[in-house]
N, C-alpha and C positions, 0 to 999 in steps of 0.2 A: 594346691594341696591335694595330696592323694587320700582318697577315702576308700575304705576305712584305714585308719592309721595303724602302724605296727603296734602301738600301745593298746589300741582297742582290740586288736586280734589276739595279742598275747596276754592281755589282762594282767600285765606285770608279773606273770608267772614263768614266762619262757623268754629266751633271748631270740634275736632276729634270725639266727642260724637255725634254731629249732623250728621257727616259723617257716623258713624256706623249705626245710625237709618235709614238714607237715603239708604245706601247700603242694609240693611236688607229688607226695603220696596221694593226696586228695584228687589232684588233677589226673593222676593215672586211673583212679577209681571212676572219675567222671568220664574219661575217655572210654573205659570199659563199658560203662552204662550206655554211652552213645553207640558203641559198636553193637551191643545187644539190641538196642532199640532199632537200629538201622537193619540188622539182620532179620529181626521179626517183621519189620515193615516190608522188607524185600520178599520174605517168604509169603506174606499175605498177598502181595502183588503177583508173585509167581503162581500161587494157588488160585488166583482169580477170586479172592475173598473180598476184595475191595476195588472200587473204581478210582480211588484217590491216587495221586502221584506220591512218589517216595518222599518228596519234600513236604507234602501235606501231612504225612504220617509221623514225621519227626517233630517233637515239641520245639517251639521257638527258642526256648532257653538254650538248647543244644545247637541250633542252627545259627543263632545270632551272636553267640559269645564263644570265646576261646575257653578251653578247659581250665586254665589257670584262673581266669576271671570267675568262672562258675565255682571253682573250688574255694576261692576267697569268699565269695558270697555265702557259700554253704558253711564255711567256718564262722563267719560273722553271725549268721542266723541260728547257729547251733545244730545244724544237721550233721556236721562233722565236728569232732572235738579233738583238742590236743590234750595229751596226757604224758606225764613222765613215766618211764618204764615201771617204776615201783608203784605207780598209781593205777595201772591198767586194770587190775582185778577189781578195784573199787569202782572204777568207771563202768566196767562191764556189768557189775552188780546193779549199779544205778540205772543203766540202760534197760536191763532186764526188768527191774522194778517198774520203771516207767511204762514199758511195753505191757506188763501185766495189768497195771492200772488202766491203761488205754483199752485193753481187751475187756476188762471188767465193765468199764463205762459203756463200751459198745454193746456188750451182752445185756446190760441193764436197759439201755435205750431200746434194743430190739424187744425185750420183754414188755417194756412200757407200751411200745407201739402195738404189739400183739394184743395186749390187754385192752388198749383203746379200740382196736378193731373189733374185738369180741364184744365189748360194751356197745359199740355202735350197731353191730349186728343184732344184739339182743333187744336194743331199743327199737330197731326197725321191725323185728318180728312181733314185738309187743304192740306196736302201732298197727300193724297189719291185722293182728288178731282182734284188736279193739274195733277196727273198721269193719271186719267181718261180722262181729257180734251186733254192731249197730245197723248193718244192712239187712 
């Protein structure tokens, strides 16, 4: 049995021909990503910014799998999405909303981290002043 199945990838919204086109487009994106990663790694080596080999600088996902297999995996886990042409704007809006929510969560986490650091510093300075008074 082939995993994931066509039915799982299409979610009964697309036919298998649309799936083939989507996988081909995604595979092209994956190939472009690999080329960018490889070029950056080669540039680092040429500029003597690293002692690692070219192979060590390229993620295993790209080295060990073909572009079509990576594209199918990305479609399955939601990193790539299929959409009918009339739904593209709605999908773009959903992606932008998700990105905005992620950005807000990241900013909130950074603020919480900064507040915790400031609280720790104030506790440390209070303990130091108490120790100085006791001495």
